C-alpha positions as CSV (number, residue, x, y, z in Angstrom):
1,M,-11.3,17.1,-13.9
2,T,-9.9,14.5,-10.9
3,K,-8.2,16.2,-8.5
4,D,-8.0,13.6,-6.0
5,L,-8.1,9.5,-5.5
6,W,-9.4,7.5,-2.7
7,I,-8.6,4.0,-2.8
8,N,-11.2,2.1,-0.1
9,L,-9.3,-1.1,1.3
10,P,-10.9,-3.4,3.8
11,V,-9.1,-4.3,7.3
12,K,-9.5,-6.2,10.3
13,N,-8.0,-4.1,12.3
14,V,-8.1,-0.3,12.0
15,I,-5.8,0.7,14.4
16,K,-2.6,-2.0,13.6
17,S,-3.2,-1.5,9.8
18,R,-2.7,2.4,10.4
19,D,0.4,1.8,12.3
20,F,1.2,-0.6,9.6
21,F,1.4,2.1,6.8
22,T,2.6,5.5,8.9
23,A,5.6,2.7,9.9
24,I,6.5,1.8,6.4
25,G,6.7,6.1,5.2
26,F,2.7,7.0,4.5
27,S,1.6,9.8,7.0
28,L,-1.7,10.2,8.7
29,N,-4.0,12.7,7.0
30,E,-5.3,14.7,9.5
31,G,-8.7,15.5,9.7
32,Q,-12.1,13.9,8.2
33,G,-11.7,9.9,8.1
34,N,-10.1,9.1,11.0
35,T,-12.3,7.3,13.4
36,E,-12.7,3.7,15.0
37,K,-13.5,2.2,12.0
38,S,-11.7,4.1,9.6
39,A,-7.9,5.9,9.1
40,A,-7.4,8.1,6.2
41,I,-3.6,7.6,5.0
42,K,-1.8,10.2,2.7
43,I,0.1,8.8,-0.3
44,G,3.2,10.3,-1.7
45,N,2.3,14.2,-2.5
46,K,-0.4,13.9,-4.8
47,N,-3.5,13.8,-3.1
48,I,-3.9,10.2,-2.8
49,I,-5.5,8.8,0.2
50,L,-5.9,5.4,1.5
51,M,-8.8,5.1,3.2
52,L,-8.9,1.6,5.6
53,F,-12.4,0.8,6.8
54,E,-13.2,-2.0,9.1
55,E,-14.0,-5.2,7.4
56,N,-18.1,-4.8,8.4
57,L,-18.2,-1.0,7.5
58,F,-16.5,-1.8,4.3
59,K,-19.0,-4.6,3.3
60,Q,-22.1,-1.7,4.0
61,I,-20.3,0.6,1.6
62,V,-19.8,-2.0,-1.2
63,Q,-22.7,-3.7,-0.9
64,H,-20.7,-6.9,-1.6
65,D,-18.5,-10.0,-0.4
66,L,-15.0,-9.5,0.4
67,T,-12.0,-11.0,-1.7
68,D,-10.2,-14.1,0.6
69,T,-6.8,-12.5,0.1
70,K,-5.1,-15.7,1.3
71,I,-6.5,-17.2,-1.9
72,S,-7.1,-14.6,-4.4
73,S,-6.2,-11.1,-5.6
74,E,-8.4,-8.3,-6.8
75,V,-5.5,-6.0,-7.1
76,L,-2.0,-4.7,-7.0
77,F,-0.6,-1.5,-5.9
78,S,2.5,0.0,-7.2
79,F,4.2,3.1,-5.8
80,D,7.4,4.6,-6.7
81,A,10.5,4.9,-4.8
82,E,13.6,7.6,-5.6
83,S,16.3,5.1,-5.1
84,E,17.2,0.8,-4.9
85,Q,18.6,2.2,-1.3
86,E,14.7,3.0,-0.4
87,V,13.5,0.0,-2.3
88,R,15.6,-2.1,0.4
89,D,14.8,0.1,3.1
90,I,11.3,-0.3,2.5
91,A,11.2,-4.0,2.5
92,V,12.8,-3.8,6.0
93,K,10.0,-1.7,7.0
94,V,7.4,-3.6,6.0
95,E,8.7,-6.8,8.1
96,K,9.0,-5.4,11.0
97,A,5.8,-3.5,10.8
98,G,4.6,-7.1,10.2
99,G,4.0,-7.5,6.5
100,I,5.5,-10.3,3.9
101,V,8.1,-9.2,1.2
102,F,6.9,-12.3,-1.2
103,S,8.9,-10.7,-3.9
104,R,12.5,-9.8,-2.5
105,P,14.2,-6.7,-3.8
106,A,15.4,-7.0,-7.3
107,E,16.3,-5.8,-10.7
108,F,13.8,-6.2,-13.6
109,E,14.2,-5.6,-17.5
110,G,17.3,-4.0,-16.5
111,W,15.7,-0.3,-15.5
112,M,13.3,-1.3,-13.0
113,Y,14.2,-2.3,-9.7
114,G,11.9,-3.5,-7.0
115,C,10.2,-5.9,-4.2
116,A,6.7,-6.8,-3.5
117,F,4.6,-7.1,-0.4
118,S,1.7,-8.6,1.4
119,D,0.0,-5.6,3.9
120,L,-2.0,-6.9,7.4
121,D,-4.9,-8.0,6.0
122,G,-3.2,-9.7,2.7
123,H,-3.6,-6.6,0.5
124,R,-0.5,-6.6,-2.2
125,W,2.0,-3.9,-2.9
126,N,4.8,-3.5,-5.2
127,V,7.8,-0.4,-4.7
128,L,9.7,0.4,-8.3
129,Y,12.5,2.5,-8.6
130,M,12.8,3.2,-12.3
131,N,15.9,3.8,-13.8
132,F,14.6,5.8,-17.0
133,S,17.9,6.5,-18.5
134,K,18.3,2.4,-18.8
135,M,15.3,1.9,-20.6
136,N,15.4,0.3,-23.8
137,K,14.1,3.0,-26.4
């Protein structure tokens, strides 16, 4: 069955986007995928790789037009945090790295704490700390 997951995203500037994602806590995946037109970023510790492709190369790969992230969203990427403080820390890192926090850190439904942000290319992300002990059963 599936062992790895690659998320592929178009970006305007591979180097700036690579630097953004490493600044907020993801790490560069050493090895294949890192060129002038692409970067491989590790998300967490579960074999998930974020592949960043220069927009024209991405268009060639998918053989389709790109979504205009200024006016629409195709997907929301979510990842977990280990604490409320980590959510707040990530929000600060996002802003320092040039991203936009469009939903400030806050509690949701009494058991989740999170925030949402846009990366340098307008792709939307959500980071959540989930305290399952507070979840209604």
